[in-house]
All heavy atoms as TSV, in Angstrom:
chain	resi	resn	atom	element	x	y	z
A	1	MET	N	N	246.609	84.074	61.208
A	1	MET	CA	C	245.854	83.564	62.325
A	1	MET	C	C	244.490	83.055	61.867
A	1	MET	O	O	244.073	81.983	62.249
A	1	MET	CB	C	245.697	84.649	63.376
A	1	MET	CG	C	244.954	84.185	64.576
A	1	MET	SD	S	245.228	85.359	65.901
A	1	MET	CE	C	244.070	84.784	67.043
A	2	LEU	N	N	243.796	83.796	61.048
A	2	LEU	CA	C	242.475	83.394	60.593
A	2	LEU	C	C	242.568	83.029	59.121
A	2	LEU	O	O	242.144	83.771	58.249
A	2	LEU	CB	C	241.489	84.542	60.798
A	2	LEU	CG	C	240.135	84.153	61.346
A	2	LEU	CD1	C	239.522	85.279	62.099
A	2	LEU	CD2	C	239.212	83.504	60.429
A	3	ARG	N	N	243.117	81.877	58.823
A	3	ARG	CA	C	243.326	81.477	57.440
A	3	ARG	C	C	242.041	81.016	56.772
A	3	ARG	O	O	241.623	81.580	55.770
A	3	ARG	CB	C	244.369	80.374	57.366
A	3	ARG	CG	C	245.749	80.793	57.826
A	3	ARG	CD	C	246.649	79.612	57.770
A	3	ARG	NE	N	246.134	78.610	58.715
A	3	ARG	CZ	C	246.853	77.898	59.545
A	3	ARG	NH1	N	248.153	78.047	59.523
A	3	ARG	NH2	N	246.336	77.047	60.369
A	4	ASN	N	N	241.432	79.963	57.313
A	4	ASN	CA	C	240.260	79.376	56.668
A	4	ASN	C	C	238.970	79.587	57.450
A	4	ASN	O	O	237.934	79.077	57.068
A	4	ASN	CB	C	240.474	77.864	56.474
A	4	ASN	CG	C	241.611	77.582	55.520
A	4	ASN	OD1	O	241.878	78.372	54.625
A	4	ASN	ND2	N	242.277	76.467	55.718
A	5	GLY	N	N	239.017	80.283	58.508
A	5	GLY	CA	C	237.814	80.484	59.302
A	5	GLY	C	C	237.622	79.391	60.329
A	5	GLY	O	O	237.842	79.594	61.505
A	6	LEU	N	N	237.229	78.205	59.893
A	6	LEU	CA	C	237.010	77.092	60.811
A	6	LEU	C	C	238.057	76.015	60.601
A	6	LEU	O	O	238.180	75.467	59.522
A	6	LEU	CB	C	235.622	76.479	60.610
A	6	LEU	CG	C	234.446	77.223	61.208
A	6	LEU	CD1	C	233.151	76.510	60.890
A	6	LEU	CD2	C	234.588	77.390	62.699
A	7	GLU	N	N	238.775	75.730	61.624
A	7	GLU	CA	C	239.757	74.659	61.608
A	7	GLU	C	C	239.094	73.415	62.211
A	7	GLU	O	O	238.072	73.532	62.887
A	7	GLU	CB	C	240.973	75.060	62.454
A	7	GLU	CG	C	241.661	76.320	61.968
A	7	GLU	CD	C	242.693	76.045	60.903
A	7	GLU	OE1	O	243.228	74.942	60.855
A	7	GLU	OE2	O	242.956	76.968	60.109
A	8	PRO	N	N	239.663	72.241	61.993
A	8	PRO	CA	C	239.076	71.027	62.577
A	8	PRO	C	C	238.967	71.069	64.100
A	8	PRO	O	O	238.012	70.559	64.671
A	8	PRO	CB	C	240.029	69.921	62.140
A	8	PRO	CG	C	240.665	70.439	60.901
A	8	PRO	CD	C	240.754	71.920	61.076
A	9	TRP	N	N	239.899	71.710	64.763
A	9	TRP	CA	C	239.823	71.760	66.221
A	9	TRP	C	C	238.690	72.655	66.689
A	9	TRP	O	O	238.166	72.480	67.783
A	9	TRP	CB	C	241.161	72.146	66.839
A	9	TRP	CG	C	241.671	73.508	66.488
A	9	TRP	CD1	C	242.414	73.853	65.414
A	9	TRP	CD2	C	241.465	74.700	67.236
A	9	TRP	NE1	N	242.683	75.190	65.432
A	9	TRP	CE2	C	242.108	75.743	66.546
A	9	TRP	CE3	C	240.797	75.002	68.412
A	9	TRP	CZ2	C	242.090	77.052	66.997
A	9	TRP	CZ3	C	240.787	76.307	68.867
A	9	TRP	CH2	C	241.438	77.316	68.160
A	10	HIS	N	N	238.267	73.634	65.862
A	10	HIS	CA	C	237.099	74.449	66.206
A	10	HIS	C	C	235.852	73.566	66.274
A	10	HIS	O	O	235.028	73.699	67.188
A	10	HIS	CB	C	236.860	75.553	65.166
A	10	HIS	CG	C	237.850	76.654	65.211
A	10	HIS	ND1	N	238.698	76.913	64.150
A	10	HIS	CD2	C	238.140	77.573	66.156
A	10	HIS	CE1	C	239.450	77.947	64.450
A	10	HIS	NE2	N	239.143	78.369	65.675
A	11	LEU	N	N	235.716	72.682	65.286
A	11	LEU	CA	C	234.562	71.785	65.270
A	11	LEU	C	C	234.592	70.837	66.461
A	11	LEU	O	O	233.540	70.504	67.024
A	11	LEU	CB	C	234.529	71.005	63.956
A	11	LEU	CG	C	234.376	71.864	62.692
A	11	LEU	CD1	C	234.449	70.991	61.453
A	11	LEU	CD2	C	233.076	72.629	62.736
A	12	LEU	N	N	235.777	70.404	66.865
A	12	LEU	CA	C	235.916	69.536	68.026
A	12	LEU	C	C	235.465	70.259	69.299
A	12	LEU	O	O	234.740	69.699	70.123
A	12	LEU	CB	C	237.361	69.063	68.165
A	12	LEU	CG	C	237.641	68.137	69.337
A	12	LEU	CD1	C	236.915	66.810	69.137
A	12	LEU	CD2	C	239.133	67.914	69.468
A	13	ILE	N	N	235.848	71.500	69.437
A	13	ILE	CA	C	235.433	72.291	70.602
A	13	ILE	C	C	233.915	72.469	70.609
A	13	ILE	O	O	233.266	72.325	71.653
A	13	ILE	CB	C	236.159	73.657	70.629
A	13	ILE	CG1	C	237.635	73.457	70.929
A	13	ILE	CG2	C	235.534	74.590	71.657
A	13	ILE	CD1	C	238.468	74.707	70.827
A	14	VAL	N	N	233.323	72.762	69.466
A	14	VAL	CA	C	231.864	72.913	69.379
A	14	VAL	C	C	231.180	71.601	69.757
A	14	VAL	O	O	230.188	71.596	70.497
A	14	VAL	CB	C	231.452	73.377	67.962
A	14	VAL	CG1	C	229.949	73.293	67.785
A	14	VAL	CG2	C	231.941	74.791	67.704
A	15	ALA	N	N	231.697	70.467	69.285
A	15	ALA	CA	C	231.108	69.168	69.611
A	15	ALA	C	C	231.179	68.893	71.107
A	15	ALA	O	O	230.210	68.410	71.706
A	15	ALA	CB	C	231.811	68.065	68.830
A	16	VAL	N	N	232.303	69.222	71.730
A	16	VAL	CA	C	232.445	69.003	73.170
A	16	VAL	C	C	231.467	69.882	73.945
A	16	VAL	O	O	230.822	69.421	74.900
A	16	VAL	CB	C	233.904	69.264	73.615
A	16	VAL	CG1	C	234.027	69.328	75.126
A	16	VAL	CG2	C	234.816	68.214	73.048
A	17	VAL	N	N	231.325	71.127	73.541
A	17	VAL	CA	C	230.394	72.034	74.220
A	17	VAL	C	C	228.960	71.531	74.072
A	17	VAL	O	O	228.191	71.541	75.041
A	17	VAL	CB	C	230.540	73.476	73.679
A	17	VAL	CG1	C	229.420	74.372	74.172
A	17	VAL	CG2	C	231.890	74.043	74.081
A	18	VAL	N	N	228.587	71.053	72.891
A	18	VAL	CA	C	227.233	70.536	72.679
A	18	VAL	C	C	226.979	69.326	73.567
A	18	VAL	O	O	225.918	69.206	74.182
A	18	VAL	CB	C	227.015	70.201	71.186
A	18	VAL	CG1	C	225.758	69.385	70.984
A	18	VAL	CG2	C	226.943	71.476	70.371
A	19	VAL	N	N	227.943	68.424	73.667
A	19	VAL	CA	C	227.780	67.242	74.526
A	19	VAL	C	C	227.659	67.669	75.988
A	19	VAL	O	O	226.847	67.123	76.736
A	19	VAL	CB	C	228.950	66.258	74.329
A	19	VAL	CG1	C	228.954	65.179	75.395
A	19	VAL	CG2	C	228.873	65.627	72.949
A	20	LEU	N	N	228.431	68.652	76.408
A	20	LEU	CA	C	228.349	69.114	77.791
A	20	LEU	C	C	227.020	69.805	78.089
A	20	LEU	O	O	226.463	69.649	79.170
A	20	LEU	CB	C	229.508	70.067	78.103
A	20	LEU	CG	C	230.886	69.429	78.214
A	20	LEU	CD1	C	231.952	70.510	78.410
A	20	LEU	CD2	C	230.927	68.430	79.357
A	21	VAL	N	N	226.515	70.565	77.134
A	21	VAL	CA	C	225.264	71.295	77.352
A	21	VAL	C	C	224.066	70.349	77.339
A	21	VAL	O	O	223.213	70.393	78.230
A	21	VAL	CB	C	225.091	72.419	76.302
A	21	VAL	CG1	C	223.701	73.014	76.365
A	21	VAL	CG2	C	226.136	73.505	76.522
A	22	PHE	N	N	223.958	69.504	76.325
A	22	PHE	CA	C	222.779	68.662	76.182
A	22	PHE	C	C	222.915	67.313	76.875
A	22	PHE	O	O	221.918	66.682	77.190
A	22	PHE	CB	C	222.463	68.434	74.695
A	22	PHE	CG	C	221.977	69.665	74.009
A	22	PHE	CD1	C	222.782	70.324	73.102
A	22	PHE	CD2	C	220.720	70.167	74.267
A	22	PHE	CE1	C	222.343	71.458	72.464
A	22	PHE	CE2	C	220.266	71.307	73.644
A	22	PHE	CZ	C	221.080	71.953	72.738
A	23	GLY	N	N	224.098	66.843	77.090
A	23	GLY	CA	C	224.298	65.529	77.672
A	23	GLY	C	C	224.219	64.467	76.592
A	23	GLY	O	O	223.500	64.599	75.603
A	24	SER	N	N	224.968	63.396	76.789
A	24	SER	CA	C	225.051	62.375	75.746
A	24	SER	C	C	223.760	61.583	75.602
A	24	SER	O	O	223.490	61.012	74.553
A	24	SER	CB	C	226.215	61.428	76.045
A	24	SER	OG	O	225.998	60.784	77.283
A	25	LYS	N	N	222.927	61.531	76.627
A	25	LYS	CA	C	221.672	60.777	76.543
A	25	LYS	C	C	220.601	61.524	75.752
A	25	LYS	O	O	219.737	60.903	75.144
A	25	LYS	CB	C	221.149	60.461	77.938
A	25	LYS	CG	C	222.027	59.465	78.668
A	25	LYS	CD	C	221.439	59.085	79.995
A	25	LYS	CE	C	222.341	58.070	80.676
A	25	LYS	NZ	N	221.802	57.628	81.947
A	26	LYS	N	N	220.629	62.839	75.750
A	26	LYS	CA	C	219.611	63.612	75.052
A	26	LYS	C	C	219.981	63.935	73.612
A	26	LYS	O	O	219.137	64.377	72.847
A	26	LYS	CB	C	219.326	64.918	75.796
A	26	LYS	CG	C	218.536	64.723	77.050
A	26	LYS	CD	C	218.002	66.032	77.531
A	26	LYS	CE	C	217.078	65.808	78.697
A	26	LYS	NZ	N	216.280	66.971	78.983
A	27	LEU	N	N	221.222	63.737	73.224
A	27	LEU	CA	C	221.645	64.087	71.870
A	27	LEU	C	C	220.878	63.336	70.783
A	27	LEU	O	O	220.449	63.966	69.812
A	27	LEU	CB	C	223.147	63.884	71.707
A	27	LEU	CG	C	224.010	65.010	72.259
A	27	LEU	CD1	C	225.480	64.689	72.055
A	27	LEU	CD2	C	223.673	66.321	71.612
A	28	PRO	N	N	220.653	62.008	70.884
A	28	PRO	CA	C	219.889	61.338	69.830
A	28	PRO	C	C	218.460	61.867	69.704
A	28	PRO	O	O	217.957	62.064	68.597
A	28	PRO	CB	C	219.889	59.867	70.249
A	28	PRO	CG	C	221.061	59.724	71.134
A	28	PRO	CD	C	221.204	61.041	71.833
A	29	ASP	N	N	217.813	62.134	70.825
A	29	ASP	CA	C	216.457	62.676	70.787
A	29	ASP	C	C	216.439	64.074	70.185
A	29	ASP	O	O	215.556	64.427	69.403
A	29	ASP	CB	C	215.856	62.720	72.193
A	29	ASP	CG	C	215.628	61.343	72.767
A	29	ASP	OD1	O	215.469	60.391	71.977
A	29	ASP	OD2	O	215.611	61.224	74.015
A	30	THR	N	N	217.432	64.866	70.538
A	30	THR	CA	C	217.520	66.224	69.997
A	30	THR	C	C	217.768	66.192	68.494
A	30	THR	O	O	217.138	66.942	67.744
A	30	THR	CB	C	218.649	66.990	70.706
A	30	THR	OG1	O	218.426	66.961	72.112
A	30	THR	CG2	C	218.713	68.424	70.244
A	31	ALA	N	N	218.656	65.314	68.048
A	31	ALA	CA	C	218.941	65.202	66.613
A	31	ALA	C	C	217.712	64.701	65.858
A	31	ALA	O	O	217.410	65.182	64.762
A	31	ALA	CB	C	220.118	64.259	66.388
A	32	ARG	N	N	216.995	63.750	66.436
A	32	ARG	CA	C	215.784	63.225	65.805
A	32	ARG	C	C	214.723	64.324	65.684
A	32	ARG	O	O	214.082	64.482	64.644
A	32	ARG	CB	C	215.251	62.059	66.641
A	32	ARG	CG	C	214.398	61.097	65.890
A	32	ARG	CD	C	214.069	59.856	66.721
A	32	ARG	NE	N	215.281	59.084	67.033
A	32	ARG	CZ	C	215.719	58.826	68.260
A	32	ARG	NH1	N	215.049	59.240	69.306
A	32	ARG	NH2	N	216.821	58.128	68.440
A	33	ALA	N	N	214.538	65.111	66.734
A	33	ALA	CA	C	213.561	66.201	66.712
A	33	ALA	C	C	213.958	67.273	65.694
A	33	ALA	O	O	213.106	67.817	64.985
A	33	ALA	CB	C	213.431	66.815	68.096
A	34	LEU	N	N	215.255	67.552	65.611
A	34	LEU	CA	C	215.732	68.536	64.639
A	34	LEU	C	C	215.495	68.045	63.215
A	34	LEU	O	O	215.042	68.808	62.351
A	34	LEU	CB	C	217.215	68.827	64.861
A	34	LEU	CG	C	217.856	69.840	63.924
A	34	LEU	CD1	C	217.219	71.200	64.107
A	34	LEU	CD2	C	219.342	69.914	64.169
A	35	GLY	N	N	215.769	66.763	62.961
A	35	GLY	CA	C	215.523	66.196	61.634
A	35	GLY	C	C	214.055	66.229	61.261
A	35	GLY	O	O	213.692	66.550	60.127
A	36	LYS	N	N	213.192	65.907	62.218
A	36	LYS	CA	C	211.749	65.934	61.957
A	36	LYS	C	C	211.285	67.367	61.652
A	36	LYS	O	O	210.503	67.593	60.733
A	36	LYS	CB	C	211.007	65.387	63.176
A	36	LYS	CG	C	209.539	65.226	62.978
A	36	LYS	CD	C	208.902	64.572	64.197
A	36	LYS	CE	C	207.414	64.389	63.987
A	36	LYS	NZ	N	206.787	63.780	65.171
A	37	SER	N	N	211.804	68.322	62.400
A	37	SER	CA	C	211.452	69.727	62.161
A	37	SER	C	C	211.909	70.189	60.782
A	37	SER	O	O	211.186	70.911	60.092
A	37	SER	CB	C	212.072	70.617	63.230
A	37	SER	OG	O	211.577	70.278	64.491
A	38	MET	N	N	213.108	69.756	60.385
A	38	MET	CA	C	213.606	70.135	59.061
A	38	MET	C	C	212.752	69.526	57.954
A	38	MET	O	O	212.479	70.179	56.945
A	38	MET	CB	C	215.069	69.702	58.901
A	38	MET	CG	C	216.032	70.492	59.763
A	38	MET	SD	S	216.009	72.250	59.423
A	38	MET	CE	C	216.641	72.261	57.769
A	39	ARG	N	N	212.315	68.271	58.127
A	39	ARG	CA	C	211.446	67.643	57.125
A	39	ARG	C	C	210.120	68.382	57.009
A	39	ARG	O	O	209.621	68.613	55.910
A	39	ARG	CB	C	211.198	66.175	57.480
A	39	ARG	CG	C	212.253	65.269	56.902
A	39	ARG	CD	C	211.920	63.811	57.162
A	39	ARG	NE	N	212.792	63.417	58.270
A	39	ARG	CZ	C	212.395	62.906	59.424
A	39	ARG	NH1	N	211.144	62.667	59.634
A	39	ARG	NH2	N	213.261	62.614	60.357
A	40	ILE	N	N	209.543	68.774	58.139
A	40	ILE	CA	C	208.284	69.520	58.126
A	40	ILE	C	C	208.476	70.866	57.444
A	40	ILE	O	O	207.648	71.282	56.624
A	40	ILE	CB	C	207.749	69.684	59.558
A	40	ILE	CG1	C	207.306	68.334	60.112
A	40	ILE	CG2	C	206.602	70.681	59.599
A	40	ILE	CD1	C	206.964	68.360	61.591
A	41	LEU	N	N	209.578	71.547	57.760
A	41	LEU	CA	C	209.853	72.847	57.148
A	41	LEU	C	C	210.001	72.723	55.640
A	41	LEU	O	O	209.446	73.525	54.876
A	41	LEU	CB	C	211.113	73.452	57.760
A	41	LEU	CG	C	211.542	74.803	57.206
A	41	LEU	CD1	C	210.505	75.857	57.534
A	41	LEU	CD2	C	212.892	75.196	57.764
A	42	LYS	N	N	210.723	71.684	55.187
A	42	LYS	CA	C	210.903	71.476	53.749
A	42	LYS	C	C	209.578	71.204	53.056
A	42	LYS	O	O	209.297	71.750	51.989
A	42	LYS	CB	C	211.846	70.300	53.494
A	42	LYS	CG	C	213.290	70.626	53.568
A	42	LYS	CD	C	214.115	69.401	53.180
A	42	LYS	CE	C	215.579	69.671	53.208
A	42	LYS	NZ	N	216.356	68.483	52.839
A	43	SER	N	N	208.751	70.352	53.655
A	43	SER	CA	C	207.477	70.010	53.017
A	43	SER	C	C	206.547	71.218	52.962
A	43	SER	O	O	205.844	71.425	51.977
A	43	SER	CB	C	206.798	68.848	53.733
A	43	SER	OG	O	206.398	69.220	55.037
A	44	GLU	N	N	206.544	72.032	54.015
A	44	GLU	CA	C	205.706	73.236	54.012
A	44	GLU	C	C	206.201	74.250	52.982
A	44	GLU	O	O	205.405	74.890	52.295
A	44	GLU	CB	C	205.672	73.869	55.408
A	44	GLU	CG	C	204.912	73.052	56.421
A	44	GLU	CD	C	203.440	72.933	56.104
A	44	GLU	OE1	O	202.847	73.908	55.618
A	44	GLU	OE2	O	202.880	71.856	56.347
A	45	ALA	N	N	207.511	74.419	52.883
A	45	ALA	CA	C	208.062	75.349	51.893
A	45	ALA	C	C	207.744	74.872	50.479
A	45	ALA	O	O	207.395	75.673	49.603
A	45	ALA	CB	C	209.565	75.488	52.078
A	46	LYS	N	N	207.836	73.572	50.256
A	46	LYS	CA	C	207.513	73.012	48.936
A	46	LYS	C	C	206.042	73.212	48.616
A	46	LYS	O	O	205.681	73.584	47.495
A	46	LYS	CB	C	207.863	71.525	48.915
A	46	LYS	CG	C	207.647	70.871	47.586
A	46	LYS	CD	C	208.037	69.406	47.624
A	46	LYS	CE	C	207.763	68.730	46.290
A	46	LYS	NZ	N	208.088	67.304	46.333
A	47	ALA	N	N	205.169	73.007	49.603
A	47	ALA	CA	C	203.735	73.193	49.400
A	47	ALA	C	C	203.416	74.656	49.077
A	47	ALA	O	O	202.571	74.941	48.227
A	47	ALA	CB	C	202.960	72.739	50.625
A	48	MET	N	N	204.100	75.565	49.747
A	48	MET	CA	C	203.856	76.989	49.478
A	48	MET	C	C	204.324	77.365	48.080
A	48	MET	O	O	203.684	78.162	47.400
A	48	MET	CB	C	204.545	77.855	50.525
A	48	MET	CG	C	203.845	77.830	51.872
A	48	MET	SD	S	204.657	78.836	53.106
A	48	MET	CE	C	204.402	80.470	52.448
A	49	LYS	N	N	205.450	76.799	47.630
A	49	LYS	CA	C	205.931	77.091	46.279
A	49	LYS	C	C	204.969	76.546	45.231
A	49	LYS	O	O	204.741	77.173	44.207
A	49	LYS	CB	C	207.317	76.492	46.065
A	49	LYS	CG	C	208.418	77.267	46.725
A	49	LYS	CD	C	209.769	76.649	46.441
A	49	LYS	CE	C	210.878	77.388	47.142
A	49	LYS	NZ	N	212.189	76.764	46.902
A	50	GLU	N	N	204.408	75.353	45.474
A	50	GLU	CA	C	203.482	74.752	44.522
A	50	GLU	C	C	202.179	75.534	44.446
A	50	GLU	O	O	201.588	75.671	43.385
A	50	GLU	CB	C	203.200	73.297	44.904
A	50	GLU	CG	C	204.382	72.380	44.660
A	50	GLU	CD	C	204.143	70.970	45.172
A	50	GLU	OE1	O	203.090	70.717	45.782
A	50	GLU	OE2	O	205.030	70.130	44.959
A	51	ASP	N	N	201.731	76.064	45.581
A	51	ASP	CA	C	200.495	76.837	45.599
A	51	ASP	C	C	200.686	78.205	44.959
A	51	ASP	O	O	199.767	78.755	44.371
A	51	ASP	CB	C	199.984	77.024	47.023
A	51	ASP	CG	C	199.457	75.736	47.623
A	51	ASP	OD1	O	199.222	74.777	46.853
A	51	ASP	OD2	O	199.278	75.692	48.853
A	52	GLY	N	N	201.842	78.760	45.092
A	52	GLY	CA	C	202.124	80.067	44.519
A	52	GLY	C	C	201.661	81.204	45.406
A	52	GLY	O	O	201.817	82.363	45.083
A	53	ALA	N	N	201.035	80.891	46.519
A	53	ALA	CA	C	200.550	81.911	47.434
A	53	ALA	C	C	200.766	81.414	48.864
A	53	ALA	O	O	200.803	80.216	49.105
A	53	ALA	CB	C	199.073	82.177	47.198
A	54	PRO	N	N	200.864	82.327	49.797
A	54	PRO	CA	C	201.030	81.900	51.180
A	54	PRO	C	C	199.787	81.176	51.680
A	54	PRO	O	O	198.675	81.428	51.216
A	54	PRO	CB	C	201.263	83.206	51.947
A	54	PRO	CG	C	200.810	84.283	51.064
A	54	PRO	CD	C	200.901	83.773	49.658
A	55	ALA	N	N	199.997	80.279	52.608
A	55	ALA	CA	C	198.877	79.512	53.152
A	55	ALA	C	C	197.966	80.442	53.944
A	55	ALA	O	O	198.420	81.247	54.741
A	55	ALA	CB	C	199.399	78.405	54.047
A	56	THR	N	N	196.668	80.342	53.690
A	56	THR	CA	C	195.696	81.160	54.399
A	56	THR	C	C	194.652	80.266	55.026
A	56	THR	O	O	194.429	79.139	54.591
A	56	THR	CB	C	194.993	82.154	53.450
A	56	THR	OG1	O	194.341	81.402	52.418
A	56	THR	CG2	C	195.978	83.121	52.839
A	57	VAL	N	N	193.981	80.781	56.022
A	57	VAL	CA	C	192.913	80.048	56.672
A	57	VAL	C	C	191.645	80.276	55.859
A	57	VAL	O	O	191.286	81.418	55.572
A	57	VAL	CB	C	192.717	80.552	58.125
A	57	VAL	CG1	C	191.550	79.847	58.792
A	57	VAL	CG2	C	193.989	80.367	58.909
A	58	PRO	N	N	190.963	79.201	55.448
A	58	PRO	CA	C	189.713	79.387	54.700
A	58	PRO	C	C	188.704	80.182	55.517
A	58	PRO	O	O	188.711	80.155	56.746
A	58	PRO	CB	C	189.217	77.959	54.456
A	58	PRO	CG	C	190.409	77.093	54.645
A	58	PRO	CD	C	191.308	77.809	55.591
A	59	GLU	N	N	187.804	80.867	54.839
A	59	GLU	CA	C	186.841	81.743	55.496
A	59	GLU	C	C	185.971	80.990	56.495
A	59	GLU	O	O	185.628	81.503	57.546
A	59	GLU	CB	C	185.949	82.413	54.435
A	59	GLU	CG	C	185.117	83.550	54.968
A	59	GLU	CD	C	185.942	84.728	55.453
A	59	GLU	OE1	O	186.983	84.991	54.854
A	59	GLU	OE2	O	185.536	85.375	56.427
A	60	ALA	N	N	185.600	79.749	56.200
A	60	ALA	CA	C	184.727	78.986	57.083
A	60	ALA	C	C	185.440	78.624	58.388
A	60	ALA	O	O	184.789	78.396	59.397
A	60	ALA	CB	C	184.256	77.722	56.389
A	61	GLN	N	N	186.760	78.598	58.398
A	61	GLN	CA	C	187.494	78.211	59.589
A	61	GLN	C	C	188.077	79.400	60.339
A	61	GLN	O	O	188.838	79.226	61.271
A	61	GLN	CB	C	188.625	77.257	59.221
A	61	GLN	CG	C	188.151	75.936	58.694
A	61	GLN	CD	C	189.312	75.031	58.349
A	61	GLN	OE1	O	190.468	75.424	58.428
A	61	GLN	NE2	N	189.013	73.809	57.939
A	62	THR	N	N	187.712	80.603	59.965
A	62	THR	CA	C	188.218	81.781	60.633
A	62	THR	C	C	187.668	81.823	62.058
A	62	THR	O	O	186.466	81.685	62.260
A	62	THR	CB	C	187.795	83.062	59.883
A	62	THR	OG1	O	188.241	82.963	58.532
A	62	THR	CG2	C	188.376	84.293	60.528
A	63	PRO	N	N	188.520	81.983	63.046
A	63	PRO	CA	C	188.023	82.003	64.419
A	63	PRO	C	C	187.153	83.225	64.681
A	63	PRO	O	O	187.380	84.297	64.132
A	63	PRO	CB	C	189.289	82.050	65.263
A	63	PRO	CG	C	190.371	82.467	64.346
A	63	PRO	CD	C	189.941	82.120	62.961
A	64	VAL	N	N	186.150	83.033	65.492
A	64	VAL	CA	C	185.231	84.110	65.834
A	64	VAL	C	C	185.721	84.750	67.115
A	64	VAL	O	O	185.981	84.067	68.099
A	64	VAL	CB	C	183.801	83.559	66.024
A	64	VAL	CG1	C	182.855	84.668	66.446
A	64	VAL	CG2	C	183.319	82.886	64.765
A	65	THR	N	N	185.845	86.066	67.091
A	65	THR	CA	C	186.259	86.774	68.296
A	65	THR	C	C	185.049	87.442	68.908
A	65	THR	O	O	184.187	87.964	68.205
A	65	THR	CB	C	187.331	87.827	67.982
A	65	THR	OG1	O	186.823	88.731	67.001
A	65	THR	CG2	C	188.589	87.190	67.467
A	66	THR	N	N	184.966	87.398	70.203
A	66	THR	CA	C	183.845	88.026	70.892
A	66	THR	C	C	184.364	89.160	71.747
A	66	THR	O	O	185.493	89.134	72.236
A	66	THR	CB	C	183.107	87.012	71.781
A	66	THR	OG1	O	184.036	86.469	72.717
A	66	THR	CG2	C	182.506	85.891	70.950
A	67	VAL	N	N	183.533	90.139	71.924
A	67	VAL	CA	C	183.877	91.280	72.747
A	67	VAL	C	C	183.190	91.090	74.087
A	67	VAL	O	O	181.975	90.893	74.138
A	67	VAL	CB	C	183.410	92.601	72.089
A	67	VAL	CG1	C	183.716	93.784	72.979
A	67	VAL	CG2	C	184.034	92.748	70.727
A	68	PRO	N	N	183.926	91.111	75.182
A	68	PRO	CA	C	183.279	90.934	76.482
A	68	PRO	C	C	182.361	92.101	76.789
A	68	PRO	O	O	182.665	93.254	76.501
A	68	PRO	CB	C	184.448	90.869	77.460
A	68	PRO	CG	C	185.617	91.427	76.744
A	68	PRO	CD	C	185.354	91.271	75.286
A	69	VAL	N	N	181.198	91.775	77.332
A	69	VAL	CA	C	180.210	92.797	77.666
A	69	VAL	C	C	180.158	92.922	79.178
A	69	VAL	O	O	180.024	91.934	79.894
A	69	VAL	CB	C	178.815	92.409	77.120
A	69	VAL	CG1	C	177.784	93.428	77.504
A	69	VAL	CG2	C	178.884	92.212	75.629
A	70	GLU	N	N	180.238	94.162	79.637
A	70	GLU	CA	C	180.189	94.397	81.072
A	70	GLU	C	C	178.740	94.357	81.527
A	70	GLU	O	O	177.838	94.827	80.816
A	70	GLU	CB	C	180.798	95.747	81.411
A	70	GLU	CG	C	182.293	95.821	81.153
A	70	GLU	CD	C	182.879	97.161	81.547
A	70	GLU	OE1	O	182.273	97.833	82.418
A	70	GLU	OE2	O	183.924	97.519	81.010
A	71	PRO	N	N	178.474	93.808	82.717
A	71	PRO	CA	C	177.100	93.809	83.213
A	71	PRO	C	C	176.659	95.229	83.525
A	71	PRO	O	O	177.473	96.103	83.814
A	71	PRO	CB	C	177.175	92.950	84.477
A	71	PRO	CG	C	178.622	92.921	84.865
A	71	PRO	CD	C	179.391	93.153	83.608
A	72	PRO	N	N	175.356	95.477	83.431
A	72	PRO	CA	C	174.875	96.840	83.708
A	72	PRO	C	C	175.174	97.232	85.151
A	72	PRO	O	O	175.173	96.400	86.048
A	72	PRO	CB	C	173.382	96.773	83.446
A	72	PRO	CG	C	173.041	95.332	83.266
A	72	PRO	CD	C	174.306	94.573	83.085
A	73	ALA	N	N	175.444	98.505	85.329
A	73	ALA	CA	C	175.765	99.016	86.651
A	73	ALA	C	C	174.495	99.036	87.499
A	73	ALA	O	O	173.421	99.370	87.031
A	73	ALA	CB	C	176.360	100.417	86.559
A	74	ALA	N	N	174.659	98.648	88.755
A	74	ALA	CA	C	173.503	98.655	89.674
A	74	ALA	C	C	173.185	100.075	90.073
A	74	ALA	O	O	174.068	100.885	90.357
A	74	ALA	CB	C	173.831	97.817	90.896
A	75	THR	N	N	171.898	100.413	90.108
A	75	THR	CA	C	171.485	101.770	90.498
A	75	THR	C	C	171.009	101.729	91.936
A	75	THR	O	O	170.335	100.805	92.366
A	75	THR	CB	C	170.353	102.287	89.591
A	75	THR	OG1	O	169.278	101.357	89.636
A	75	THR	CG2	C	170.850	102.427	88.166
A	76	HIS	N	N	171.361	102.754	92.674
A	76	HIS	CA	C	170.950	102.803	94.087
A	76	HIS	C	C	170.009	103.914	94.295
A	76	HIS	O	O	169.934	104.934	93.931
A	76	HIS	CB	C	172.149	102.995	95.001
A	76	HIS	CG	C	173.007	101.759	95.108
A	76	HIS	ND1	N	172.863	100.620	94.505
A	76	HIS	CD2	C	174.072	101.483	95.809
A	76	HIS	CE1	C	173.766	99.720	94.796
A	76	HIS	NE2	N	174.544	100.264	95.610
């Protein structure tokens, strides 16, 4: 029953489900966005390998966090 895992008809069923879920008009946009995301992921991974260290935020660009201060309590 489970000879090769995926048979050609399995891929056909997956393709039909994808078309039904996303619609035929949105598929090109979805594929384009997925391709762009993959290119960005590849370039970032390559940049990290070349640097040899994970990307960090430089000290000058570290966001400043502030602690909210409560107003003084009114005395009666």
